[in-house]
C-alpha atoms as one frame of an Amber mdcrd trajectory, in Angstrom:
protein
 -68.007  -5.918-160.487 -71.176  -3.583-158.924 -71.396  -0.215-158.944 -70.150
   1.430-155.553 -72.839   3.426-153.774 -72.535   6.493-152.227 -72.047   6.434
-148.459 -70.886   8.116-145.275 -67.886   7.608-143.344 -70.275   6.015-140.591
 -72.344   3.692-143.084 -68.654   2.469-144.598 -67.333   2.025-141.154 -70.276
  -0.355-139.694 -69.991  -2.361-143.059 -66.069  -2.962-142.752 -66.749  -3.828
-138.995 -69.265  -6.643-140.340 -66.329  -7.759-142.606 -64.153  -8.017-139.346
 -62.326  -4.957-139.279 -62.030  -3.173-136.094 -61.635   0.478-134.952 -57.741
   1.231-133.779 -57.569   4.715-133.463 -58.952   8.048-134.752 -56.796  10.938
-135.604 -59.503  14.013-136.236 -61.784  13.017-139.037 -59.967   9.863-139.962
 -60.461   6.622-138.452 -57.805   3.826-138.767 -59.136   0.459-139.241 -57.379
  -3.149-139.260 -58.322  -6.724-139.884 -55.117  -9.145-139.093 -52.457  -7.220
-140.942 -54.638  -5.484-143.249 -55.825  -1.940-142.452 -57.210   1.294-144.000
 -57.921   4.805-143.390 -61.294   5.887-143.281 -62.328   9.562-143.698 -65.534
  10.421-141.327 -67.233  12.325-144.188 -70.945  12.796-144.766 -70.334  11.394
-148.290 -67.321   9.532-149.713 -66.624   9.585-153.363 -66.807   6.585-155.375
 -62.994   6.936-156.084 -62.066   7.401-152.497 -64.238   4.342-151.574 -62.729
   2.356-154.081 -59.275   3.258-152.952 -60.139   2.383-149.374 -61.355  -0.903
-150.327 -58.121  -1.710-152.410 -55.964  -0.634-149.577 -58.156  -2.863-147.060
 -58.070  -5.813-150.080 -61.614  -6.126-149.726 -63.905  -6.736-153.152 -66.162
  -4.559-153.647 -69.103  -7.061-154.039 -68.194  -8.098-150.305 -68.422  -4.378
-149.141 -71.898  -4.131-151.165 -73.166  -7.425-149.422 -72.167  -5.858-145.726
 -73.791  -2.802-146.550 -77.126  -4.159-147.550 -77.186  -6.134-144.487 -77.582
  -3.082-142.958 -79.907  -1.279-144.824
């Protein structure tokens, strides 16, 4: 498993959008994203802690490798 990078909420949102997630709505600083029946809640912070990001990916059922690849397509 690759080490998860430190990313902002906006960077994580862009990577999840590349994986087919769509922004459903936003409540305060939290964005709700869905893909089919799976979804996740993404805090729009300047920097997400690695444990928080790991929990988001688990909730969305996205492999860390898949997320890192989607993230690197942008960088």
